[in-house]
DOKOL-380263 format. One line per field, with one value per residue: residue number from 1; x, y, z of N, C-alpha, C, O in turn. Coordinates in nm, 2 decimals. Atoms other than C-alpha are relative to their C-alpha. Example, Ala and Ser with C-alpha at 12.3 -4.5 7.8 and 13.67 -1.06 7.14 Angstrom:
BEGIN
pos (1_2)
n.east (0.09_-0.09)
n.north (-0.12_-0.11)
n.up (0.00_0.00)
ca.east (1.23_1.37)
ca.north (-0.45_-0.11)
ca.up (0.78_0.71)
c.east (0.09_-0.08)
c.north (0.12_0.11)
c.up (0.00_0.08)
o.east (0.19_-0.03)
o.north (0.12_0.22)
o.up (0.07_0.09)
//
This chain:
BEGIN
pos (1_2_3_4_5_6_7_8_9_10_11_12_13_14_15_16_17_18_19_20_21_22_23_24_25_26_27_28_29_30_31_32_33_34_35_36_37_38_39_40_41_42_43_44_45_46_47_48_49_50_51_52_53_54_55_56_57_58_59_60_61_62_63_64_65_66_67_68_69_70_71_72_73_74_75_76_77_78_79_80_81_82_83_84)
n.east (-0.02_0.11_0.05_-0.03_0.12_0.02_0.06_0.10_0.12_0.11_-0.01_0.02_0.11_0.13_0.09_0.07_0.05_0.14_0.03_-0.05_0.08_0.01_0.14_0.00_0.11_0.06_-0.09_-0.11_0.07_0.01_-0.13_-0.04_0.10_0.04_-0.10_-0.11_0.05_0.02_-0.13_-0.08_0.08_-0.07_-0.15_-0.05_-0.05_-0.12_0.03_0.06_-0.11_-0.07_0.09_0.00_-0.14_-0.02_0.09_-0.07_-0.11_0.05_0.04_-0.12_-0.07_0.07_0.04_-0.03_0.08_0.12_0.10_0.00_0.07_-0.10_-0.01_0.12_-0.01_-0.10_0.07_0.10_-0.07_-0.04_0.12_0.06_-0.09_0.04_0.13_-0.01)
n.north (-0.05_-0.08_0.03_-0.11_-0.05_0.06_-0.09_0.09_-0.07_0.02_-0.09_-0.13_-0.07_0.05_-0.11_0.03_-0.12_0.03_-0.07_0.09_0.12_0.08_0.04_0.11_0.00_0.13_0.09_0.05_0.10_0.12_0.06_0.07_0.09_0.10_0.03_0.08_0.14_0.08_0.01_0.11_0.12_0.12_-0.01_0.08_-0.08_-0.06_-0.11_-0.11_-0.06_-0.09_-0.11_-0.09_-0.06_-0.11_-0.11_-0.06_-0.08_-0.13_-0.07_-0.04_-0.10_-0.13_-0.03_-0.14_-0.09_-0.04_0.03_0.14_0.03_0.07_0.14_0.08_0.02_0.11_0.12_0.03_0.05_0.13_0.09_0.02_0.08_0.14_0.03_0.01)
n.up (0.13_0.04_0.14_0.09_0.07_0.13_0.10_0.06_0.05_-0.09_-0.12_0.05_-0.06_0.04_0.05_0.12_0.06_0.04_0.12_0.11_0.00_0.12_0.03_0.10_0.09_0.02_0.08_-0.08_-0.09_0.08_0.02_-0.12_-0.04_0.10_0.10_-0.06_-0.03_0.12_0.07_-0.07_-0.01_0.04_-0.03_-0.11_-0.11_0.05_0.10_-0.08_-0.07_0.09_0.03_-0.12_-0.01_0.10_-0.05_-0.11_0.05_0.05_-0.12_-0.07_0.08_0.00_-0.14_-0.04_0.08_-0.06_0.09_0.02_0.12_0.10_-0.06_0.04_0.14_0.02_-0.05_0.10_0.12_-0.03_0.00_0.13_0.08_-0.02_0.06_0.15)
ca.east (1.60_1.38_1.16_1.28_1.04_0.91_0.81_0.56_0.27_0.03_0.16_0.10_-0.14_-0.50_-0.63_-0.89_-0.96_-1.34_-1.33_-1.15_-1.41_-1.41_-1.76_-1.80_-2.03_-2.26_-2.02_-1.74_-1.98_-2.05_-1.68_-1.62_-1.95_-2.00_-1.72_-1.44_-1.66_-1.75_-1.39_-1.26_-1.54_-1.39_-1.04_-0.83_-0.70_-0.36_-0.51_-0.71_-0.40_-0.22_-0.52_-0.54_-0.16_-0.18_-0.47_-0.27_0.04_-0.17_-0.31_0.03_0.19_-0.08_-0.10_0.04_-0.20_-0.49_-0.70_-0.79_-0.98_-0.66_-0.62_-0.97_-0.92_-0.61_-0.81_-1.08_-0.84_-0.69_-1.03_-1.17_-0.86_-0.97_-1.31_-1.18)
ca.north (-0.37_-0.09_-0.15_0.05_0.28_0.13_0.31_0.03_0.14_-0.01_0.23_0.54_0.79_0.68_1.01_0.96_1.24_1.22_1.45_1.17_0.91_0.64_0.60_0.27_0.27_-0.01_-0.15_-0.17_-0.35_-0.60_-0.64_-0.75_-0.93_-1.11_-1.08_-1.21_-1.50_-1.60_-1.54_-1.79_-2.04_-2.39_-2.27_-2.51_-2.38_-2.32_-2.11_-1.91_-1.85_-1.71_-1.49_-1.35_-1.30_-1.09_-0.88_-0.83_-0.72_-0.45_-0.34_-0.33_-0.14_0.13_0.14_0.50_0.64_0.84_0.80_0.43_0.45_0.35_0.05_-0.06_-0.01_-0.24_-0.50_-0.48_-0.53_-0.84_-0.99_-0.92_-1.07_-1.40_-1.38_-1.38)
ca.up (3.97_3.83_3.52_3.23_3.05_2.73_2.41_2.33_2.11_2.37_2.63_2.42_2.57_2.56_2.43_2.16_1.92_1.88_1.58_1.38_1.32_1.06_0.91_0.74_0.44_0.35_0.08_0.34_0.58_0.30_0.24_0.60_0.65_0.32_0.06_0.29_0.39_0.04_-0.09_0.17_0.15_0.14_0.24_0.44_0.77_0.61_0.33_0.59_0.79_0.48_0.40_0.75_0.76_0.44_0.58_0.90_0.70_0.54_0.87_1.03_0.74_0.77_1.15_1.17_0.92_1.06_0.75_0.73_0.40_0.20_0.44_0.37_0.00_0.02_0.22_-0.04_-0.33_-0.17_-0.10_-0.44_-0.59_-0.44_-0.59_-0.95)
c.east (-0.12_-0.04_0.04_-0.12_0.00_-0.07_-0.10_-0.12_-0.12_0.00_-0.01_-0.13_-0.14_-0.10_-0.06_-0.06_-0.14_-0.04_0.05_-0.07_-0.01_-0.15_0.01_-0.13_-0.05_0.09_0.12_-0.05_-0.02_0.13_0.04_-0.10_-0.03_0.11_0.12_-0.04_-0.01_0.13_0.08_-0.08_0.07_0.15_0.04_0.05_0.13_-0.02_-0.06_0.11_0.08_-0.08_0.00_0.13_0.01_-0.08_0.08_0.13_-0.04_-0.03_0.12_0.08_-0.07_-0.04_0.02_-0.09_-0.13_-0.12_0.00_-0.07_0.10_0.02_-0.11_0.00_0.10_-0.06_-0.10_0.06_0.05_-0.11_-0.06_0.09_-0.02_-0.12_0.01_0.02)
c.north (0.07_-0.04_0.12_0.05_-0.06_0.09_-0.09_0.08_-0.02_0.09_0.15_0.06_-0.05_0.10_-0.04_0.13_-0.03_0.06_-0.09_-0.13_-0.06_-0.05_-0.11_0.00_-0.14_-0.10_-0.05_-0.10_-0.13_-0.07_-0.09_-0.11_-0.11_-0.04_-0.08_-0.14_-0.08_-0.02_-0.12_-0.12_-0.12_0.00_-0.10_0.10_0.07_0.12_0.12_0.07_0.09_0.12_0.10_0.07_0.12_0.12_0.07_0.08_0.14_0.09_0.05_0.11_0.14_0.05_0.15_0.10_0.04_-0.04_-0.15_-0.04_-0.07_-0.14_-0.08_-0.03_-0.12_-0.14_-0.05_-0.06_-0.15_-0.10_-0.02_-0.08_-0.15_-0.05_-0.02_-0.15)
c.up (-0.05_-0.15_-0.08_-0.07_-0.14_-0.09_-0.08_-0.05_0.10_0.12_-0.04_0.07_-0.05_-0.05_-0.13_-0.05_-0.06_-0.13_-0.12_0.01_-0.13_-0.01_-0.11_-0.08_-0.01_-0.08_0.08_0.10_-0.07_-0.02_0.12_0.03_-0.10_-0.10_0.05_0.03_-0.13_-0.07_0.06_0.02_-0.05_0.02_0.11_0.11_-0.04_-0.09_0.08_0.07_-0.09_-0.03_0.11_0.02_-0.10_0.04_0.12_-0.04_-0.04_0.12_0.08_-0.07_0.02_0.14_0.04_-0.07_0.07_-0.09_-0.04_-0.13_-0.10_0.05_-0.04_-0.15_-0.03_0.04_-0.11_-0.13_0.02_0.00_-0.13_-0.10_0.01_-0.07_-0.15_-0.04)
o.east (-0.23_0.04_0.02_-0.22_0.11_-0.16_-0.13_-0.17_-0.21_-0.10_0.00_-0.22_-0.15_-0.22_0.01_-0.13_-0.15_-0.14_0.01_-0.03_-0.02_-0.20_0.05_-0.24_0.01_0.09_0.16_0.01_0.01_0.14_0.08_-0.06_-0.08_0.14_0.16_0.03_0.03_0.15_0.16_-0.03_0.12_0.22_-0.04_0.06_0.15_0.04_-0.03_0.10_0.12_-0.03_0.02_0.14_0.07_-0.04_0.08_0.16_0.02_0.00_0.12_0.12_0.00_-0.12_-0.05_-0.08_-0.20_-0.22_0.10_-0.08_0.05_0.04_-0.10_-0.04_0.07_-0.04_-0.11_0.01_0.03_-0.10_-0.09_0.04_0.01_-0.14_-0.09_0.03)
o.north (0.02_-0.08_0.24_-0.03_-0.07_0.17_-0.06_0.17_0.07_0.10_0.23_-0.02_-0.08_0.08_-0.09_0.20_-0.10_0.03_-0.06_-0.22_0.00_-0.12_-0.08_0.00_-0.24_-0.22_-0.16_-0.20_-0.24_-0.19_-0.20_-0.22_-0.22_-0.16_-0.18_-0.23_-0.19_-0.12_-0.18_-0.22_-0.12_-0.10_-0.13_0.22_0.19_0.22_0.23_0.20_0.20_0.23_0.22_0.18_0.22_0.23_0.19_0.18_0.24_0.21_0.17_0.20_0.24_0.14_0.19_0.22_-0.05_-0.09_-0.19_-0.16_-0.16_-0.23_-0.20_-0.14_-0.20_-0.24_-0.17_-0.16_-0.23_-0.21_-0.13_-0.14_-0.23_-0.16_-0.07_-0.18)
o.up (-0.05_-0.23_-0.04_-0.10_-0.20_-0.05_-0.19_0.02_0.10_0.19_0.05_0.10_-0.17_-0.05_-0.22_0.01_-0.16_-0.19_-0.24_0.08_-0.24_0.07_-0.22_-0.02_0.03_-0.05_0.06_0.13_-0.01_-0.02_0.10_0.09_-0.06_-0.12_-0.01_0.01_-0.13_-0.14_-0.01_0.09_-0.16_-0.02_0.20_0.09_-0.01_-0.08_0.05_0.09_-0.05_-0.04_0.09_0.06_-0.06_0.03_0.13_0.02_-0.01_0.12_0.12_-0.01_0.01_0.16_0.13_-0.04_0.12_-0.04_-0.11_-0.16_-0.17_-0.03_-0.09_-0.19_-0.12_-0.03_-0.13_-0.19_-0.07_-0.06_-0.17_-0.19_-0.08_-0.09_-0.21_-0.16)
//
């Protein structure tokens, strides 16, 4: 039996457009390196799982967008909502 061709995203051409580069600014670096850590300090495993699941929902929803700045803004909003 032959394998059928799949349209899986992981099998899409591996061409990388080098002209489309995401440059992370210092405040974004702080978001991922410090704010998310402090926002989740003391979380139980279950709460961490919910937090990560929410972040992954955002990333998945925006997976087809070339400009990831809106994705990062959404991740920042969710994280900062925990710090209040």
